N, C-alpha and C positions, 0 to 999 in steps of 0.2 A: 538671405535676410528674412527674419520672421517679423511680419507686420504687427503681430499681437504684442511683441515686445516694444515696438515703436509706439503703439497705441497706449500701452500701460504707462510709459514715461510721459507722453503728451498729456494724457488724462490726469495723471498725478499732479503735474505742474499747473494745469488749468484749474483744477480744484483748489490748489493752494492759493492761487491768485484770487479766486472768487470767494475765498473764505474770509477775506478782509476787505471791508468797504473802503478803507484808507488806500488800498492799492487799486481796486477795479473802479472805484468811484471817479477819481480824476482821469483814469485811463479812458473811460467811456465818456465821462462828462465833458471834458475839454473838446474833443472832436465834435460831439453833438452840439455843444454850445456854439462852436464856430459855424456848424451847419445851419443854425437858426439865425445867428447874428449877421453873417456875411450876406445872405440874400437881402435882408432889410437894408444893409449898408449899400448894396449894389443898386437897389431901386432908388434910394435917396440920391446917390451920386448921379445916376442916369437922368433923373428928373431935373436936378438943380445944377450939376457941375459938368455935365457931359461935354458941351462944346469946348470949354476952356481946357479940360484935361485931355481931350482928344487931340487938340492942337498942340498942347505942351509935349506929349509923348509921341506925337505923329502917328496916331493909329490910322491905318489905311482904311479908305472908303468911309471915314466918319467925318474928318475935318471938312471935306468938300461936300458932304451930304446936305440935302435940304433940311432946314430947321425941324420940320415935322418928323423927320426920320432919324435925327441925331440921337435922341434919347433911346429909341428902340435899338439902333445899331450899337450904341455904346453898351446898353444893357446886355446884348448878345455877346459882344466882345469881352466885356468885363466879367461876366458870369463864367465864361469858358476859359479865357486866357489868363486871367488874374486870380480869381477866387477858386476856380476849378483845381489848379495845382495845389493851392493851400489846403483845400478839402481833401485832396488825394494824399498829401504828405503827413497831415496831422495824425491820423491813426497809426501810421508807421512809426512816427517819432515817439508817440506815447507807448506803443507796444514794445519799444526798445527797453522799457522798464522791466518787462518780463524776461527779455533776453539777457539783460545785465545780471539778473538774479539767478539765472539758470544753473550754472555751476558754482558761481561765487556764493550764492545762497546756501547751496548744499554744504560748502566748506564751513560757513559760519554756523550752520545748524548741526554740524558734526554728523551729517547723514551721508557724506561722500563715500565713506568706507562701505556702508551697507549697499549703496548704489553700485559700487564696483564689484561687490560680492555676487550680484545677480548674473546669470548666464547670458549676458548680452554682448554682442560685438560692438566695437567702437562706432561703427556705422549706424547701428540701431540706436545707440545711446545719443549720438550727435543729432541724428534725424529727429528723434523724439523731442529733444530739447528745442530744436529749430521750429518744429511744427507747433510747439506750445506757445510760441510767440507769433508765428506766422498766421495761424488760423484766426486768433482774435483780431489781428491787424486787418485781414481781409474782410472778416465779418463786420468790424467797425466801419471800414471803408464803404461797404455796400449799404449799411444803415445810414451813414452820413451822406452818401451820394443820393440815396432815395429821399431822405428828409430835405436835403439842400435843393434837389430838383423840384420836389413838390412845392416848397415854399417859393422858389423862384417863379414857377409857373403860376401859382396862385396870385402872387403880387404883380407879375407882369400882365396877367389877364385882367386884374382889377384896374391897373394903370393904363395899359395900352390895348387891351382887348385881344391879346394873342398869347400863345404859349411859346416861350423861348426854347425850352428843352423838351426832349433830348435831341441833340445833334450827333452826327457821327464822331467828330473829335471828342465830344464829351463822353460818349460811350467808350471810345478807345482809351480815354483817361482811366475809366473804371477798369477796363481790361488790363491796363498797364500796372495796376496796383499790386497784384501778386508778384510780378517780375521786379517791380521797384522795391517791394518789401523784403524779398528773399535775400538780396545781396547784403544790405546792412545787418539784417538779423543774423545771417550766417557768421559774419565777422564778429558781431557783438558776443554771440554764444561762444565762439572760439576764444575771444579775449577773456570772457568770464571764466573759462577753464584754466587760465594761466595767471590770474590775479589772486590776491589773498582774500579780498573781501568785496562786498557789494558796492561800497562807496568808490573804491578804485575802478570797478567796472563801469559804474555810472558816470564817473568823470571822463573816462575814455570814450564812453558812448556818446556823451554830449558833444564831443569834438567830431565824432564820426557821422552823426546825423545832420550836422550843419550843411554839408553839400546838398542835402535834399531840398534846401530852401533856394537853391540856385534857380530852379525852374520857374517859380512864381516871380522872382525878381528879374529874371531874364525876360519874361513876358511883359512885366511892368515897364521895363526900360526899352522895350521894343527890339531886344536882341534876338528873340525867338518867337515865332508864331506857331501856335499849336495846331498846325494843319494836319490833315489826314496822313499825308506822306511823312511828316515829321514824327507823328505818334507811332506809325508803323515801323519806321527805322529805329525809334527809341525802344520799342518793345523787342525788336529783334536783337539789338545791342544788349539790352538788359538780360534777355534769355541766355545769350552766349556767356555774359559775365556771371550769371547765376550758376551755370554749369561749371565754369572754371573755379569759382569760389567754393562751391559745395565740395567738389572732388579735391580741391586744394586743402580745404578744412579737414577733410577725412585723412589726408596724407600727413598733415601737421599735427592733428590731435593725438595726444597721448593720454591714456587712462591714468598713468602714474602722476600726471600733473595735478590731478584732483586731490592728492594727499600730500603734495609737496608744500 
């Protein structure tokens, strides 16, 4: 495999995305907006609603805590277990827009034939398309996590006199982003190669990314606690799934599907 071929495909797609503000604007704007709004929301809830919410969803070590510590404990729990997963999944969901356009867009723009004429293997072609969506997702996640963590710490220090982040589970969430992003993006890119247009790919993509919202809702309902052990098991499971999906995509992908 020639990595220069992979680089050329990846760079071409990324340049096309950043050539239109209508594409990259929402893709970057939505996660960054969430990274700003969610910390403010968490501080407000921690100060005004922490005891009642903690009792309602049975958050451990908070309902029974002394009143002086309830807001701080809730802020810590809410920032990591509820808003952290949302911050983690938003860049992946928005980057699926690039993945949906990867091959389907080539078909609509009538450039699929010229793409097939290049001396690239199907592995190089598929990997280049996957990286074109994967890299922006990871970069957006790092920026969103950095912005989110900075605002949370600033507000928590102003309100409580201490910094909430970073914690080990929070850092593991950031480490999980590449593994969490690769699986759906690989599937979406493969779907994009088999549909006729971008709209079809986007409709199927919207169904595929819905499971990403399970994690924040599971935390909110108390069904999952994002402990260190949970995050490590999740990263391991995602890594295995990514390898299976990537090699499965290579096996299923056919260059001829781009001109059918």
